[in-house]
C-alpha positions in Angstrom: -38.3 9.1 34.5 -34.9 10.4 35.8 -33.7 6.7 36.1 -34.5 6.1 32.4 -32.7 9.2 31.4 -29.3 8.6 32.9 -28.4 5.5 30.8 -29.5 7.5 27.5 -27.7 10.7 28.4 -24.4 8.6 29.3 -24.5 6.8 25.9 -25.1 10.2 24.1 -22.2 11.8 26.0 -20.0 8.8 25.4 -20.8 8.8 21.6 -20.0 12.4 21.3 -16.7 12.3 23.0 -15.4 9.3 21.0 -16.1 11.0 17.7 -12.9 13.3 18.5 -10.9 10.1 18.7 -12.3 8.8 15.4 -11.5 12.0 13.6 -8.0 12.1 15.1 -7.3 8.5 14.0 -8.6 9.3 10.6 -6.3 12.4 10.2 -3.3 10.3 11.5 -3.9 7.7 9.0 -4.1 10.1 6.1 -0.8 11.7 7.3 0.9 8.6 7.6 -0.1 7.3 4.2 1.1 10.7 2.7 4.4 10.5 4.5 4.9 6.8 3.4 4.1 7.5 -0.2 6.6 10.4 -0.1 9.3 8.2 1.3 8.8 5.7 -1.2 8.8 8.2 -4.1 12.0 9.5 -3.0 13.7 6.3 -2.4 12.6 5.2 -5.9 13.9 8.4 -7.6 17.3 8.0 -5.8 17.5 4.3 -7.0 16.6 5.5 -10.6 19.2 8.2 -10.6 21.8 5.8 -9.4 20.9 3.4 -12.2 21.2 6.0 -14.7 24.4 7.5 -13.3 26.2 4.5 -11.6 29.6 6.4 -11.0 28.1 9.8 -9.9 29.4 9.4 -6.4 32.9 8.0 -7.5 34.1 11.5 -8.5 33.7 12.7 -5.0 35.3 9.8 -3.4 38.3 10.3 -5.6 38.6 13.9 -4.5 38.3 12.9 -0.9 41.2 10.3 -1.3 43.3 12.7 -3.1 42.8 15.5 -0.3 43.5 12.8 2.2 46.6 11.7 0.7 48.0 15.3 0.4 47.2 15.8 3.9 49.4 12.9 4.9 
């Protein structure tokens, strides 16, 4: 009777311990998906803003050049 119980006990024990790995993998997958979607949204918004205001950064560059020239 005990010989028949050991493999069953081992299989139950193994299945219970591996469930934690499955849950951790599912949580990791969900978090990665959310982070990737957030990165894509931010990049898309930045690209859209640059398309609407193409010379937005040029004003800052001009100020930096003037400051650099006045320092020399």
